[in-house]
Steps between C-alpha positions, in 0.01 A plus 500: 500500500288812460693826509336840538716769338430870556669776304466874440606447138434251221440493126401699301748713700831386352803478727727244660263429790210418267726276293635325809152432638375365167808283449489341845123457487523319167776277635296416810182413317634318194521158664146527636602425859490859621244780484582869507234765556617853428350821641612814312377846396244559229652714223212520255374356176845370408518258794577153356229246593609232746266300726769470767551877528277714725504865388446758775368853447791743495580870462749662267828598663585873480796572267513132399237416236620141461426387856188449709440510876253240624220640713541359851136412561471334160812293568370395841171393339683300234708320762190446715343308214783247487451174690804489730447128563629429150809722525838367615728805472456873439763655271525880500682640196519875574552715810204737465131438573544137391741453789283650774177333386668169419684466830191604695284241321760225534545556873125505555473163323803350674683455168873538431602797289803550274595821320718552195712814516543582134624859510787700649282803571757724660697510173227659292245692711698822439408481130131535582499729804808719436366778721567292814850474654705207371586395856130466587439303182768253603402468867123463449515193269736329744258556785207373293689190382609418856146530637328312218754221451509424871119472499492189276625143543751494215642735238586406141755710311614453139876527563767467771570873462144579607533269799804699609306824465216375720733357764675838514159659561445283807269232362501202737254266332623202291592599144499271197683602184282391209543671162219520250552250223428532131290274283748397232212392276397865492853613409603243244447698180525854377498626141777756460424579137125541554545749783749705299264508201204609714697785656697610197841391632742396222614138530866601536457796735686447833222492759493502878179407679357595840180332622329597823298762676599846376537648846750732663642233729597289198787744429423531130656848501828316549442305179442824308825644636670174406360530148656845462839342583437202273394672177849617393622139531190341347336734247143410420435323831137487614360461851150349500308568823208261555256575778281771648519700819514842665848588369403496130438879465824579684701259286352632176613851603848374585528319167433830322738695726783252442446493123408131503171517310638279222663256745216418743170332416216472751304187409254507792336213683528159331279195556664188639349274232781541249541874452719535809714200406550647151623823658764325709615300198532817292782624722869432450538567872260551790607797716390568856615759754252476789652518848178411685415151373438236763542239225480615137261267316548675167866397505400134525244543222767645271745224587237230442456634147874498437546878510831603665457732799709799607392637837599648831541238772323665793276348768299212349657511155829381651352147498429516126773708337772237525808445281468208262122478544390719212543835672772758546537740794551862396651784706260736673588798282370580151840506328609170653168336419526628141850354470372152593210527256729622222745217558227237476331659201830482313553137604230275350677184620481616863131581459440156348665331800284702739189419296571127538565525875189702588223241448685236704533742790136610475395134517630490858223750589215297355157546659481130586797541732385823665139379539624194690689734732186703567296188569764396756456839673123453514526144631744611769264776613206261506697262725592769748694827537823325601514275192740605226450434126825300506347263758200447267723420204706259712184327621380455143834348398 
């Protein structure tokens, strides 16, 4: 099969959507039976070369230097240059210009179109447009999701929680729950000692790690408040924050205001070719407090590397933060979260048990499994709008 994917975001822009697209695309193409052409924005000289990726001229987004907005005419020209006779399914990955142009092109060519709904927009728009009423910022995303999701043939969501959200918004189209997998070959190492040496962290210093976009919706302020509660119980504790994003200046100010300058280390963006894995491995615990995740890939990455996880179980993370599977659910208040972290940091045997359980659980989310699920969705769409992926799997069996 030949799949045409269209997205408003992709590497070098680092976030969960870019990672999801790259992971699924690699899983689709590895066996050589499927092709995946990707149409995404052009970011600049740092765009990684890839013959299967069409880069479209794009503008910078006001107040968001990391993102780009594809120019409509340029996107239409790029799609016009694709031979529709060789395409089986159109897969839209984002609900912005990629959605409108992708659906329009697919309908004109008589092709089925599926869209992945990666993000729970109504839970974080207020961080970026705080001057608008919160009620409007909740109602508008619901209206957009209802209109756009009902315009395609099938929706993919990464978790059952996100399916519930969309159904509550009035989405009537078929929905398939299909989480993004992880490539366990990519997360099979990690050099704890090397990372600590590079960043000047003593080998015996108790260290918590956060990896992810440093953005307001990730609730990193909560982790700083938690650290204030934790320090009296765990003197010398360090929180290493890995990632970049718009909240970095704000968080640096808060670190100073809370007197945490010696307890928080910003390590910036890390490459996924070993540096990132070393960072995970350097942590005694991985901590995560986001309430907006539709899945939470970084939790699976930590677990795959045998790093115990302490996190809030909200929305998509409820499927990952499970007792006995390498993770521990913490209360949604800084003092309660700190108490869980303190208990585990003073109990090396408990951490060792969690470290052993994590990789086995992460193996259940392997890219081979999730890629097969996506192929079943594509084959069902190619057979007709009333075919379900389950029918395709049954037919294969």
